[in-house]
ZALUMLUM-349189 format. One record per residue: residue in three letters; x, y, z of N, C-alpha, C in turn. Coordinates in steps of 0.2 Angstrom, whole numbers, always signed. Example, Ala and Ser with C-alpha at 12.3 -4.5 7.8 and 13.67 -1.06 7.14 Angstrom:
BEGIN
ALA, +66, -28, +39, +62, -22, +39, +66, -16, +39 $
SER, +64, -11, +35, +68, -5, +36, +64, +0, +39 $
//
This chain:
BEGIN
MET, +4, -6, +0, -1, +0, -2, +3, +6, +0 $
LYS, +4, +10, -4, +8, +18, -7, +5, +23, -2 $
CYS, +8, +26, +2, +5, +32, +6, +9, +38, +4 $
PHE, +7, +43, +5, +10, +49, +4, +15, +52, +10 $
THR, +20, +53, +6, +25, +57, +11, +23, +63, +15 $
LEU, +27, +66, +20, +25, +72, +22, +26, +77, +19 $
ALA, +30, +77, +15, +30, +82, +10, +25, +85, +5 $
GLU, +24, +77, +3, +18, +78, -1, +11, +80, +1 $
THR, +11, +78, +8, +4, +80, +12, +4, +87, +13 $
LEU, +11, +91, +15, +12, +98, +16, +10, +102, +10 $
ILE, +11, +98, +4, +11, +102, -2, +3, +102, -4 $
THR, +0, +97, -4, -8, +98, -5, -10, +101, +1 $
LEU, -10, +102, +7, -14, +106, +12, -12, +113, +9 $
GLY, -6, +115, +7, -4, +122, +5, -8, +124, +0 $
VAL, -9, +119, -6, -12, +121, -11, -19, +122, -9 $
ILE, -22, +118, -5, -29, +119, -2, -30, +124, +1 $
GLY, -25, +126, +4, -26, +134, +8, -25, +139, +4 $
VAL, -21, +138, +0, -21, +144, -7, -28, +145, -9 $
VAL, -31, +139, -12, -36, +139, -16, -44, +143, -11 $
ALA, -43, +140, -5, -47, +142, +1, -47, +151, +0 $
ALA, -40, +153, +1, -39, +160, +3, -42, +163, -3 $
MET, -41, +161, -8, -44, +165, -15, -52, +164, -16 $
THR, -53, +159, -14, -62, +159, -16, -67, +159, -10 $
ILE, -64, +160, -4, -69, +161, +3, -72, +168, +2 $
PRO, -65, +172, +2, -68, +180, +2, -74, +181, -4 $
ASN, -72, +177, -8, -76, +180, -15, -83, +176, -13 $
LEU, -86, +171, -10, -90, +168, -9, -94, +173, -2 $
MET, -90, +174, +2, -93, +177, +6, -96, +185, +4 $
GLN, -92, +187, +0, -95, +195, -2, -101, +193, -8 $
LYS, -102, +187, -10, -107, +185, -15, -114, +185, -11 $
ASN, -113, +181, -5, -116, +179, -1, -120, +186, +4 $
PHE, -115, +192, +5, -116, +197, +6, -122, +200, +3 $
GLU, -120, +200, -2, -125, +205, -10, -130, +201, -9 $
ARG, -131, +195, -11, -138, +191, -10, -141, +194, -5 $
GLN, -140, +193, +1, -143, +195, +8, -145, +202, +7 $
THR, -141, +206, +4, -141, +214, +4, -147, +214, -1 $
VAL, -148, +212, -5, -153, +213, -10, -160, +211, -9 $
SER, -159, +205, -5, -167, +203, -3, -169, +207, +3 $
LYS, -164, +210, +9, -166, +214, +14, -169, +220, +11 $
LEU, -166, +223, +6, -167, +230, +4, -175, +229, +1 $
ARG, -176, +224, -3, -183, +221, -6, -187, +222, +0 $
GLN, -186, +218, +4, -190, +217, +10, -192, +223, +14 $
THR, -187, +227, +15, -188, +234, +20, -191, +238, +16 $
GLN, -190, +239, +10, -194, +243, +4, -202, +241, +6 $
SER, -204, +235, +6, -210, +234, +5, -214, +235, +12 $
ILE, -210, +234, +18, -212, +235, +24, -214, +242, +24 $
ILE, -209, +248, +22, -210, +254, +22, -217, +257, +18 $
ALA, -217, +255, +12, -221, +256, +8, -230, +254, +11 $
GLN, -229, +249, +13, -236, +245, +16, -237, +251, +22 $
ALA, -232, +251, +26, -233, +255, +33, -238, +263, +30 $
ILE, -234, +265, +25, -237, +272, +21, -243, +271, +19 $
ARG, -245, +265, +15, -251, +264, +13, -256, +264, +19 $
MET, -254, +261, +24, -259, +260, +30, -259, +267, +35 $
ALA, -254, +271, +35, -255, +278, +38, -258, +282, +33 $
GLU, -258, +283, +28, -262, +286, +24, -270, +285, +22 $
GLU, -271, +278, +26, -280, +276, +26, -282, +280, +32 $
GLU, -277, +280, +37, -278, +282, +44, -280, +289, +45 $
TYR, -273, +293, +42, -272, +300, +43, -274, +303, +36 $
GLY, -273, +301, +32, -274, +306, +26, -270, +306, +21 $
GLU, -266, +308, +14, -262, +308, +12, -256, +312, +15 $
VAL, -250, +311, +13, -245, +314, +17, -245, +321, +16 $
SER, -248, +323, +11, -247, +332, +10, -251, +335, +14 $
GLY, -254, +331, +18, -259, +334, +23, -258, +333, +29 $
TRP, -251, +330, +29, -250, +329, +38, -248, +334, +41 $
GLY, -246, +341, +38, -242, +346, +41, -235, +346, +41 $
LEU, -232, +344, +37, -225, +344, +38, -223, +349, +34 $
THR, -219, +355, +39, -216, +360, +37, -209, +360, +35 $
GLY, -206, +356, +34, -199, +355, +33, -196, +351, +35 $
ALA, -189, +351, +33, -184, +347, +35, -181, +347, +42 $
ASN, -185, +347, +48, -185, +348, +55, -188, +343, +60 $
THR, -185, +344, +67, -188, +340, +71, -196, +340, +70 $
VAL, -198, +343, +70, -206, +343, +70, -210, +339, +65 $
SER, -207, +340, +60, -208, +336, +54, -208, +329, +53 $
ALA, -201, +328, +57, -198, +320, +57, -202, +317, +64 $
GLU, -203, +320, +68, -209, +316, +72, -215, +317, +73 $
ILE, -219, +321, +66, -226, +320, +65, -225, +312, +59 $
ILE, -220, +311, +56, -220, +304, +51, -219, +298, +56 $
ALA, -214, +301, +61, -214, +295, +65, -221, +293, +69 $
ASN, -225, +297, +71, -230, +295, +74, -237, +292, +70 $
ASN, -236, +295, +63, -240, +291, +59, -239, +284, +57 $
LEU, -231, +283, +56, -229, +277, +53, -227, +271, +58 $
LYS, -226, +273, +65, -223, +268, +69, -230, +264, +71 $
PRO, -235, +266, +70, -241, +261, +74, -242, +255, +67 $
PHE, -239, +257, +61, -240, +251, +56, -232, +247, +55 $
LEU, -228, +249, +59, -220, +246, +59, -219, +241, +64 $
LYS, -217, +235, +63, -214, +231, +67, -206, +233, +70 $
ILE, -206, +237, +76, -199, +242, +78, -195, +237, +83 $
SER, -189, +235, +84, -188, +233, +91, -185, +239, +93 $
THR, -182, +244, +91, -178, +250, +93, -181, +256, +92 $
ASP, -184, +261, +95, -187, +267, +95, -181, +272, +98 $
CYS, -177, +274, +94, -171, +278, +95, -173, +286, +95 $
GLY, -179, +289, +92, -181, +294, +90, -177, +300, +87 $
VAL, -176, +307, +88, -171, +311, +84, -165, +311, +88 $
LYS, -164, +308, +94, -156, +308, +97, -156, +301, +99 $
ASP, -151, +299, +95, -149, +292, +97, -143, +291, +100 $
THR, -144, +294, +107, -137, +295, +110, -134, +288, +113 $
LYS, -137, +282, +114, -133, +277, +114, -132, +272, +109 $
TYR, -133, +275, +102, -130, +273, +95, -135, +266, +96 $
SER, -141, +265, +97, -143, +259, +95, -147, +257, +88 $
CYS, -149, +262, +85, -149, +263, +80, -146, +263, +74 $
VAL, -142, +268, +74, -135, +271, +70, -129, +271, +73 $
ASN, -124, +269, +70, -118, +269, +71, -114, +275, +72 $
LYS, -110, +276, +77, -106, +282, +81, -101, +285, +77 $
ASN, -98, +282, +72, -94, +282, +67, -97, +287, +60 $
SER, -92, +290, +57, -94, +292, +51, -96, +288, +46 $
TYR, -102, +288, +44, -103, +285, +35, -99, +287, +30 $
LYS, -99, +282, +26, -95, +284, +21, -98, +283, +14 $
GLN, -98, +287, +7, -100, +286, +2, -95, +281, -2 $
LEU, -98, +280, -8, -95, +274, -11, -89, +274, -12 $
ASN, -86, +280, -14, -81, +283, -18, -75, +284, -11 $
GLY, -78, +282, -5, -73, +281, +1, -73, +289, +5 $
THR, -76, +293, +3, -75, +300, +6, -81, +299, +12 $
ASN, -79, +303, +18, -82, +303, +23, -91, +307, +22 $
HIS, -96, +305, +25, -102, +308, +24, -104, +312, +30 $
GLY, -100, +310, +36, -101, +313, +42, -105, +310, +47 $
GLU, -106, +311, +52, -110, +308, +57, -118, +309, +57 $
TYR, -120, +310, +50, -127, +312, +47, -131, +310, +52 $
ALA, -133, +303, +52, -139, +302, +56, -139, +303, +64 $
ILE, -133, +303, +66, -132, +304, +73, -132, +313, +74 $
SER, -128, +316, +71, -130, +323, +73, -135, +327, +71 $
ARG, -139, +325, +67, -145, +329, +64, -152, +326, +68 $
THR, -154, +332, +71, -161, +330, +75, -167, +332, +71 $
ASP, -166, +333, +65, -172, +334, +60, -173, +326, +58 $
CYS, -169, +319, +58, -170, +315, +56, -172, +309, +62 $
TYR, -178, +307, +61, -179, +301, +66, -177, +294, +65 $
LYS, -176, +291, +71, -171, +284, +69, -175, +279, +72 $
ILE, -175, +273, +69, -179, +267, +72, -174, +261, +70 $
ALA, -174, +256, +74, -172, +248, +71, -178, +244, +69 $
LEU, -180, +240, +65, -186, +236, +63, -183, +229, +66 $
LEU, -188, +224, +66, -186, +219, +68, -183, +216, +63 $
ASN, -184, +215, +59, -179, +211, +54, -173, +214, +53 $
GLY, -169, +217, +57, -163, +219, +58, -160, +226, +54 $
SER, -165, +228, +51, -163, +236, +46, -164, +241, +51 $
SER, -160, +248, +50, -160, +253, +54, -163, +256, +48 $
ILE, -167, +261, +50, -170, +266, +45, -171, +273, +49 $
TRP, -170, +278, +46, -171, +285, +48, -175, +289, +43 $
TRP, -178, +295, +44, -182, +298, +39, -182, +305, +41 $
ARG, -182, +309, +36, -182, +317, +37, -188, +319, +32 $
GLY, -191, +325, +35, -197, +329, +31, -194, +333, +25 $
PRO, -199, +337, +22, -197, +339, +15, -191, +344, +14 $
MET, -188, +342, +9, -181, +345, +9, -183, +349, +2 $
GLU, -189, +349, -2, -191, +353, -7, -198, +351, -8 $
ALA, -200, +355, -14, -209, +354, -15, -213, +349, -15 $
THR, -208, +345, -20, -211, +338, -22, -210, +333, -17 $
ARG, -203, +333, -14, -202, +326, -11, -203, +328, -4 $
TYR, -207, +324, +0, -211, +325, +6, -206, +321, +12 $
ILE, -204, +315, +10, -201, +312, +15, -195, +309, +11 $
THR, -187, +308, +15, -183, +305, +12, -181, +299, +18 $
PHE, -180, +294, +15, -179, +288, +20, -171, +285, +18 $
TRP, -168, +283, +23, -162, +281, +22, -162, +273, +26 $
ILE, -161, +268, +22, -161, +260, +24, -153, +258, +25 $
ASP, -151, +257, +31, -145, +252, +33, -148, +244, +35 $
VAL, -147, +241, +28, -151, +234, +30, -149, +229, +34 $
ASN, -141, +231, +36, -138, +227, +43, -137, +231, +49 $
GLY, -143, +235, +50, -143, +239, +57, -136, +243, +56 $
LYS, -134, +245, +62, -129, +249, +64, -123, +248, +61 $
TYR, -122, +241, +59, -116, +238, +59, -111, +239, +51 $
LEU, -105, +237, +52, -101, +239, +46, -104, +236, +41 $
PRO, -104, +238, +33, -98, +242, +31, -101, +250, +32 $
ASN, -108, +251, +34, -109, +258, +33, -108, +261, +28 $
VAL, -108, +259, +22, -107, +263, +15, -113, +264, +10 $
TYR, -114, +270, +8, -119, +270, +4, -118, +265, -3 $
GLY, -123, +263, -5, -122, +257, -11, -119, +251, -10 $
LYS, -117, +251, -2, -116, +244, +0, -120, +241, +7 $
ASP, -121, +245, +12, -127, +241, +16, -132, +248, +16 $
LEU, -131, +254, +14, -136, +261, +15, -138, +263, +10 $
PHE, -144, +264, +9, -148, +265, +3, -153, +270, +3 $
VAL, -155, +275, -2, -159, +281, -1, -164, +279, -4 $
PHE, -171, +282, -3, -177, +281, -4, -181, +286, -4 $
VAL, -186, +288, -7, -189, +296, -7, -197, +294, -6 $
TYR, -201, +298, -4, -208, +298, -6, -210, +306, -9 $
GLU, -213, +305, -14, -214, +312, -19, -221, +312, -20 $
ASN, -223, +318, -20, -230, +319, -21, -235, +318, -26 $
GLY, -238, +315, -25, -244, +310, -31, -242, +302, -31 $
THR, -236, +300, -28, -233, +294, -29, -237, +288, -25 $
ASN, -240, +291, -19, -244, +286, -13, -238, +282, -12 $
SER, -233, +281, -12, -228, +275, -10, -219, +279, -10 $
ILE, -215, +273, -10, -209, +276, -8, -206, +275, -16 $
LYS, -200, +278, -18, -196, +274, -23, -189, +275, -22 $
PRO, -185, +270, -24, -178, +271, -24, -175, +276, -27 $
LEU, -171, +280, -24, -165, +285, -27, -162, +283, -33 $
GLY, -161, +286, -37, -156, +283, -43, -159, +283, -50 $
ALA, -166, +284, -51, -170, +283, -56, -165, +287, -62 $
PRO, -165, +286, -68, -161, +291, -73, -163, +299, -73 $
ASP, -169, +299, -71, -173, +306, -71, -172, +309, -65 $
SER, -170, +306, -60, -168, +309, -53, -161, +314, -52 $
ASP, -162, +316, -47, -156, +320, -46, -150, +315, -45 $
SER, -150, +311, -43, -144, +305, -41, -146, +299, -47 $
PRO, -146, +301, -53, -146, +294, -57, -140, +290, -55 $
TRP, -142, +284, -56, -136, +278, -53, -130, +277, -59 $
GLN, -130, +279, -65, -126, +278, -69, -121, +284, -69 $
ARG, -122, +289, -62, -117, +294, -61, -114, +292, -55 $
THR, -121, +291, -50, -118, +290, -44, -116, +283, -40 $
CYS, -119, +278, -43, -119, +272, -43, -112, +269, -46 $
THR, -105, +271, -45, -99, +269, -49, -93, +269, -44 $
LYS, -88, +265, -44, -84, +267, -38, -81, +274, -36 $
THR, -82, +278, -41, -80, +285, -42, -85, +290, -38 $
GLY, -91, +287, -39, -97, +290, -37, -100, +289, -29 $
ASN, -105, +294, -27, -106, +295, -20, -111, +288, -17 $
GLY, -113, +284, -22, -117, +278, -21, -125, +281, -17 $
TRP, -127, +286, -20, -134, +289, -16, -138, +285, -21 $
GLY, -136, +284, -26, -142, +281, -33, -141, +274, -34 $
CYS, -139, +270, -28, -138, +263, -29, -145, +259, -28 $
ALA, -150, +262, -24, -155, +259, -23, -159, +256, -29 $
PHE, -159, +261, -35, -164, +261, -41, -159, +255, -43 $
TYR, -152, +255, -45, -149, +249, -47, -149, +242, -45 $
VAL, -149, +241, -39, -151, +236, -35, -158, +233, -35 $
LEU, -162, +237, -35, -169, +234, -36, -171, +231, -43 $
GLN, -169, +236, -49, -169, +235, -55, -166, +228, -57 $
ASN, -160, +228, -55, -157, +222, -57, -155, +217, -53 $
GLN, -157, +218, -47, -158, +211, -41, -150, +209, -40 $
ASN, -145, +213, -41, -139, +212, -40, -135, +218, -38 $
MET, -127, +218, -35, -124, +224, -34, -117, +224, -38 $
ASN, -119, +222, -44, -113, +221, -50, -108, +228, -49 $
TYR, -110, +233, -47, -107, +240, -48, -101, +240, -45 $
LEU, -101, +233, -39, -96, +234, -34, -89, +229, -37 $
HIS, -90, +228, -43, -84, +224, -46, -80, +227, -52 $
//
């Protein structure tokens, strides 16, 4: 019976180690991307349903008395939406314990810091859902955009980067639902923003249209 020598065994183990080192990170990244796509679709549906139910109860968003991108508007939105959301943590406008958002700076897709946006701004209301996503929203920034939503699909945890785990949605006048930022006719078209040199703000549209995150490769 012929056996392998120690040298042959070590060489084989070395080859296996090299192959594993090359393939496992790629497999982990692909799995992360699949989970991100699925969670983003799920969370968009959750918010859209909450808006529909809130409008049935309180009337259209245009009549909610939102006065701008301020604390009062953020809290009005919260009072109307929260009854229709399954919330694990309600952090309000000041997440001092960092339960819903990360205490460090969020980054844009091109690597630049976007600052402690969700943390420092009291015009953004923050919650964490039971599905593990964190959401924060802000009131009207312009005449037709009543609510801007930020969805971090894995909550406060890394990577905290636009286009990787953080995505932007908007509720606009007459749409009766939320739509992903990044449409070709929006102010952040994915063709310009969802690239390695872009800020990542328009990646939500790309992800939901294509059901992948190939722009990362």
